[in-house]
C-alpha positions as a printed Julia matrix, in Angstrom:
151×3 Matrix{Float64}:
 -38.6     6.99    5.3
 -35.38    6.48    7.22
 -31.88    6.02    5.8
 -29.66    3.44    7.45
 -26.23    2.54    6.48
 -25.63   -0.6     4.61
 -22.29   -2.35    5.27
 -21.07   -4.88    2.75
 -18.01   -6.83    1.71
 -16.15   -5.69   -1.39
 -15.25   -8.37   -3.89
 -11.72   -8.77   -5.34
 -12.41   -6.5    -8.35
 -13.89   -3.78   -6.1
 -10.87   -4.02   -3.74
  -8.46   -3.67   -6.76
 -10.36   -0.77   -8.06
  -9.93    1.07   -4.67
  -6.18    0.24   -4.59
  -5.84    1.54   -8.2
  -7.68    4.76   -7.43
  -5.62    5.86   -4.43
  -1.93    6.87   -4.03
  -1.63    7.15   -0.21
  -2.11    4.12    2.2
  -1.01    3.09    5.63
   1.71    0.46    6.2
   1.3    -1.45    9.57
   4.0    -3.6    11.12
   4.91   -4.9    14.48
   8.01   -5.67   16.57
   7.67   -7.46   19.92
   4.91   -5.66   21.84
   4.69   -2.56   19.61
   2.53   -2.06   16.5
   3.38    0.91   14.19
   1.48    2.4    11.25
   2.87    4.95    8.81
   1.32    6.64    5.75
   3.12    5.95    2.48
   2.76    6.78   -1.29
   2.23    3.73   -3.32
   1.33    2.33   -6.66
  -0.62   -0.94   -7.05
   0.13   -3.04  -10.12
   0.41   -6.7   -11.07
  -0.68   -7.96   -7.69
   2.05   -5.96   -5.86
   2.07   -2.73   -3.96
   5.2    -0.69   -4.86
   6.55    2.24   -2.82
   9.59    3.78   -1.45
  11.05    4.81    1.9
  14.35    5.8     3.54
  16.74    3.96    5.73
  15.69    4.04    9.4
  14.2     2.06   12.33
  11.15    1.08   10.27
  13.35   -0.61    7.64
  15.5    -2.31   10.33
  12.31   -3.82   11.9
  10.84   -4.87    8.49
  14.01   -6.59    7.52
  13.69   -8.96   10.42
   9.89   -9.13   10.56
   8.61   -8.56    7.0
   4.87   -9.5     7.56
   2.8    -6.31    7.12
  -0.77   -5.04    6.79
  -1.56   -2.27    4.44
  -4.74   -0.25    4.32
  -6.28    2.18    1.9
  -9.55    4.15    2.45
 -11.84    6.33    0.45
 -14.13    8.38    2.66
 -16.87   10.6     1.44
 -18.98   10.87    4.41
 -19.72    9.16    7.8
 -21.54    6.28    6.04
 -20.13    6.55    2.55
 -16.7     4.87    2.63
 -14.71    2.03    1.25
 -11.68    0.38    2.74
  -9.24   -2.33    1.72
  -6.75   -4.22    3.82
  -3.91   -6.13    2.39
  -1.69   -8.66    4.11
   1.64   -9.7     2.64
   5.37   -9.64    2.96
   7.48   -6.55    2.18
  10.74   -6.91    0.25
  13.48   -4.33   -0.4
  15.12   -5.47   -3.6
  18.77   -4.64   -3.78
  19.78   -2.65   -7.01
  23.19   -4.21   -6.74
  22.03   -7.67   -5.78
  21.34  -10.85   -7.71
  19.89  -10.58  -11.3
  16.47  -11.25   -9.78
  16.76   -8.45   -7.22
  18.07   -6.08   -9.9
  15.09   -6.84  -12.06
  12.65   -6.44   -9.09
  14.21   -3.07   -8.13
  14.0    -1.84  -11.75
  10.24   -2.91  -11.87
   9.61   -1.23   -8.5
  11.22    2.1    -9.67
   9.38    1.9   -13.03
   5.99    1.36  -11.32
   6.66    4.18   -8.7
   7.59    6.51  -11.5
   3.96    6.33  -12.77
   3.11    8.3    -9.61
   6.26   10.41   -9.29
   7.96   10.54  -12.72
  11.28   12.07  -11.33
  11.56    9.47   -8.41
  15.07    8.08   -8.09
  16.69   10.52  -10.37
  18.43   13.98  -10.03
  15.09   15.87   -9.89
  13.58   13.6    -7.2
  11.43   15.71   -4.88
  12.3    13.35   -1.9
  15.8    12.1    -2.6
  16.28   10.65    0.96
  13.71    7.97    0.05
  16.21    5.81   -1.83
  14.76    2.37   -0.96
  12.29    0.82   -3.26
   9.97   -1.85   -1.84
   7.37   -4.23   -3.02
   4.56   -6.07   -1.23
   3.2    -9.27   -2.76
  -0.53   -9.19   -2.03
  -1.21  -12.47   -0.3
  -4.72  -11.6     1.18
  -7.03   -8.79    0.29
 -10.35   -7.92    2.01
 -12.45   -4.88    1.7
 -15.64   -3.39    3.26
 -17.87   -0.5     2.39
 -20.68    1.58    3.83
 -23.42    3.23    1.82
 -26.58    4.98    2.77
 -29.61    2.82    1.88
 -33.16    3.72    2.08
 -35.96    1.82    3.94
 -39.74    2.62    3.95
């Protein structure tokens, strides 16, 4: 008997289960002829990815080019893994902006505090990360590999 990997597509429920089970993903974005990818902490809820970051070149680029890809993996072995890629638009709601933005910011902070309860307060372990963001999931695809058996 030989064991060969079985590659298959994840359905939406499987993709969402993977997003819910992890806390670190990779945010990919581009500007002109350069593509960057950075690890971030996140929370997935209500069809959005919520996270936080700090001011810098990434935010400057994303403010002008908000279309992103976001990836999450769970790897157990060479042929035992699951991966989800999300495409969407990143937003940085202004805590002092319009009523809609204030509500979005509050929701982003509330969701992120399920991961880091002291985020955005006096006991915040990473106080420089003062920007909340949200990504509306517009496309979601997933793939997985498992070891199957053949006779």
